[in-house]
C-alpha positions, 0 to 999 in steps of 0.5 A: 528517472529510475536510477534516481528513484532507486537511490530511495532504496540505497538510503534505505539500506545505508540507514537500516543495513540489515535491510540489504537482504530486502532490497531486491524484494523491495524493488520488485514491489515497487514495480508492481505498484508502479505498474498498478498505478500507471493503468489506472488501478489501486492498492488494497491494504490489510494486516492486524494490530500494529499492522493494521495501523501500518496499513493506514498509515501507507494510504495516508502517504499515498493519498496526499502529499508525502515528500513532494508538493502534488498540486492540481494540474491547470487544466483540472483546476480550470474544470473545477473553477468552471463548476463553482468559481469560489469554491473550485478555486479553493479546492483547486488550491488545496487538493493534492495528487492522489494515488488511490489506496484503500485500507480494509481496516478502516471500514469499522461499520462494515467490519463489525456487521460483517464479523457478527453476522458472517465469518469473521476471518473472512472480514478482509477478504469480503472487501477485497471481494467487493472492491477488487478488480483486475489489475489492482495491487494487494498488500498484505501486512503479517508479522508471522505471515500466517494471519488467517484474515490476511491468508482469506483476503489474499486468496481472494485477491489471487482469485481475482487476478490482482497482483499480491505483495507481502510484508512479514518477517524472516520466517517462511510462511503461508502468505509468501506462498500466494504473493508475487513478491514477498519482503521479508524483513530480517527479524522474528519478534514481532515488535522488531519486525514492525519496526522495520516495516515502517522504512520499508513501506516509507521507501516504496511511498517515496519511490512512487511519490518521485516517479508520479509527481516528481517534476 
């Protein structure tokens, strides 16, 4: 099974040869995420600018079908139908298996209130403090690896015993010092780093989907 899943990494490296230097770190990040989800925990993601959009993109791939069908099990479908036969049938037919994930960038009312009333750089850390549980996984996306609000969130995540993954550019940075795994894509310019982040996290999402939902 794991060999089949690693095919996704091999395909990634064939399509983006420069990402071959990240292969081991991508596999380690997958293993952390697999352990997180196998234990019934969740992923917490954050980043700024384009990385904020990436955070929400990742959540979208994990919380619904990506490449595979994720139909509800018959047992769960029967339970839904027992609550309400008509609406339960619709829900059983259309709801899709989810890997729980939260993008800290998407909480507009909370974020703006916190940044107005408190310390703006702690906006992600506040959410980690509120959402984070032992066994969860934190993914910090930062092209520089030195984004202050992501670093504060990472410190909060480490203090609350979450596993930590960083997704950065090639330069050494502060985020990597806090992470269990840091994926350094081999670019230094912001837009080029972002262009490589997308295939990396798509690969991770495909690997997780295969493990948890492939028949």
